[in-house]
C-alpha positions as CSV (number, residue, x, y, z in Angstrom):
1,M,-10.9,9.7,-3.0
2,R,-7.6,8.1,-4.0
3,I,-6.4,5.6,-1.5
4,Y,-3.2,3.6,-1.2
5,L,-4.0,0.1,0.0
6,P,-1.3,-2.2,1.4
7,A,-1.7,-5.6,-0.2
8,S,0.0,-8.8,-1.3
9,L,0.2,-10.3,-4.8
10,D,-2.2,-13.2,-3.9
11,Q,-4.9,-10.6,-3.5
12,L,-4.6,-9.8,-7.2
13,D,-5.3,-13.4,-8.3
14,P,-8.5,-13.5,-10.5
15,D,-10.3,-15.7,-8.0
16,A,-9.4,-13.5,-5.0
17,G,-12.5,-11.4,-5.1
18,P,-12.8,-7.9,-3.7
19,I,-10.3,-6.6,-1.2
20,T,-11.8,-6.5,2.2
21,A,-12.2,-3.3,4.2
22,R,-9.0,-2.4,6.0
23,R,-6.6,0.3,6.9
24,A,-5.2,2.3,4.0
25,H,-3.5,5.6,3.4
26,A,-4.6,8.8,1.7
27,V,-3.8,12.5,1.4
28,T,-5.6,13.5,4.6
29,P,-5.8,17.0,6.3
30,A,-3.3,15.7,8.9
31,L,-0.8,14.8,6.2
32,R,-1.3,18.2,4.5
33,A,-0.7,19.9,7.9
34,L,2.5,17.9,8.4
35,F,3.9,18.9,5.0
36,P,2.4,22.3,4.3
37,D,4.8,23.1,1.5
38,E,4.5,19.8,-0.3
39,D,2.4,19.6,-3.5
40,D,-0.2,17.0,-4.2
41,E,2.2,14.6,-5.9
42,G,4.6,14.7,-3.0
43,L,1.7,14.1,-0.5
44,E,0.4,11.1,-2.6
45,F,4.0,9.7,-2.6
46,A,4.1,10.0,1.2
47,A,0.8,8.1,1.5
48,Q,2.1,5.5,-0.9
49,L,5.3,5.0,1.2
50,A,3.2,4.6,4.4
51,A,1.1,1.9,2.6
52,A,4.3,0.1,1.5
53,D,5.3,0.0,5.2
54,D,1.9,-1.5,6.1
55,S,2.4,-4.0,3.3
56,L,5.5,-5.3,5.2
57,E,3.4,-5.8,8.3
58,H,0.8,-7.8,6.3
59,L,3.5,-10.0,4.8
60,A,5.0,-10.7,8.2
61,T,1.8,-12.4,9.1
62,H,1.3,-14.1,5.7
63,P,4.6,-16.0,5.0
64,D,2.8,-18.2,2.5
65,V,2.2,-15.5,-0.1
66,P,4.8,-14.0,-2.5
67,Q,7.0,-11.8,-0.3
68,L,6.9,-8.6,-2.3
69,R,5.5,-5.3,-1.1
70,V,2.3,-4.3,-2.9
71,V,0.5,-1.0,-2.8
72,L,-2.8,-0.7,-4.7
73,S,-4.0,2.7,-5.8
74,A,-7.8,2.9,-5.9
75,D,-10.4,5.5,-6.3
76,V,-13.3,5.1,-3.9
77,P,-16.2,7.3,-2.9
78,D,-15.4,9.6,0.0
79,A,-18.1,7.8,2.1
80,A,-16.0,4.6,1.8
81,V,-13.2,6.1,3.9
82,Q,-13.2,7.2,7.5
83,P,-10.4,8.9,9.5
84,V,-8.4,6.8,11.9
85,A,-9.3,7.7,15.5
86,D,-5.8,7.0,16.9
87,D,-3.9,10.3,17.1
88,D,-0.6,8.3,17.5
89,D,-1.0,6.8,14.0
90,V,0.7,8.1,10.9
91,P,-1.1,11.1,9.5
92,S,-2.1,9.4,6.2
93,A,-3.9,6.5,7.8
94,V,-7.6,6.0,7.0
95,E,-10.0,3.1,7.4
96,V,-11.7,1.8,4.3
97,V,-15.1,0.7,5.5
98,R,-16.2,-1.2,2.4
99,A,-14.6,-3.8,0.1
100,V,-12.5,-2.4,-2.8
101,E,-13.6,-3.9,-6.1
102,R,-11.2,-4.6,-8.9
103,A,-13.0,-1.9,-11.0
104,D,-11.8,0.6,-8.3
105,L,-8.1,-0.2,-8.9
106,I,-6.1,2.3,-10.9
107,C,-2.6,0.8,-10.6
108,A,-0.3,-1.2,-8.4
109,H,3.2,-0.4,-7.1
110,V,5.2,-3.6,-6.5
111,D,8.7,-4.6,-5.5
112,E,10.8,-6.2,-8.3
113,P,11.2,-10.0,-7.6
114,G,14.8,-9.4,-6.6
115,A,13.7,-7.5,-3.5
116,A,12.1,-10.6,-2.0
117,P,15.0,-11.5,0.3
118,D,15.1,-8.0,1.8
119,V,11.3,-8.0,2.1
120,V,11.4,-11.3,4.1
121,Q,14.1,-9.9,6.4
122,A,12.4,-6.5,6.8
123,A,9.1,-8.2,7.6
124,G,11.0,-10.1,10.3
125,G,12.3,-6.9,11.8
126,D,15.7,-6.5,10.2
127,E,16.3,-2.7,10.2
128,A,19.1,-3.0,7.7
129,A,16.8,-4.7,5.2
130,V,14.2,-2.0,5.8
131,D,16.8,0.6,4.9
132,R,17.7,-1.3,1.8
133,L,14.0,-1.4,0.8
134,D,13.7,2.4,1.4
135,E,16.3,2.8,-1.4
136,R,14.3,0.7,-3.8
137,D,11.5,2.1,-6.0
138,L,8.3,0.2,-6.3
139,L,7.5,-0.7,-9.9
140,W,4.3,0.7,-11.4
141,Y,1.7,-1.5,-13.1
142,D,-1.5,-0.2,-14.7
143,A,-4.7,-1.9,-13.6
144,S,-4.8,-3.8,-16.9
145,E,-1.5,-5.4,-16.1
146,L,-2.2,-6.7,-12.7
147,G,-2.4,-10.3,-13.8
148,A,1.1,-10.1,-15.4
149,I,3.1,-8.8,-12.4
150,P,6.2,-11.0,-12.0
151,R,6.4,-12.9,-8.8
């Protein structure tokens, strides 16, 4: 199953180890039901955007890490993912119940460094900064490029 894992750049450091089990996003039956006319690519993009929002929440509680949104795309076994029990949660939310290894990572989607001021403000609750981030595209990096992402 392809998952979209909210993260931060420090978690990509070579000595960081596997990414611990946590909430992520995926194309779930609930997401498909919400957007019945959307194709797989559009559904994956919706899950990625939800993970980017969760990355902001992570950054708000970790001000000592580079303040750029990071979404990691990973392929994990279906058994590594469980549905979120909260019906009030976003329809793409899932719980990853095992660590995600670096070998599972396919790519990363990351803000360009110039977005950092808006990320800091958005993580602090500034809705105008959130709107500005919504207008920005996350940059794509292949798994082989994760160590070279600008900070």
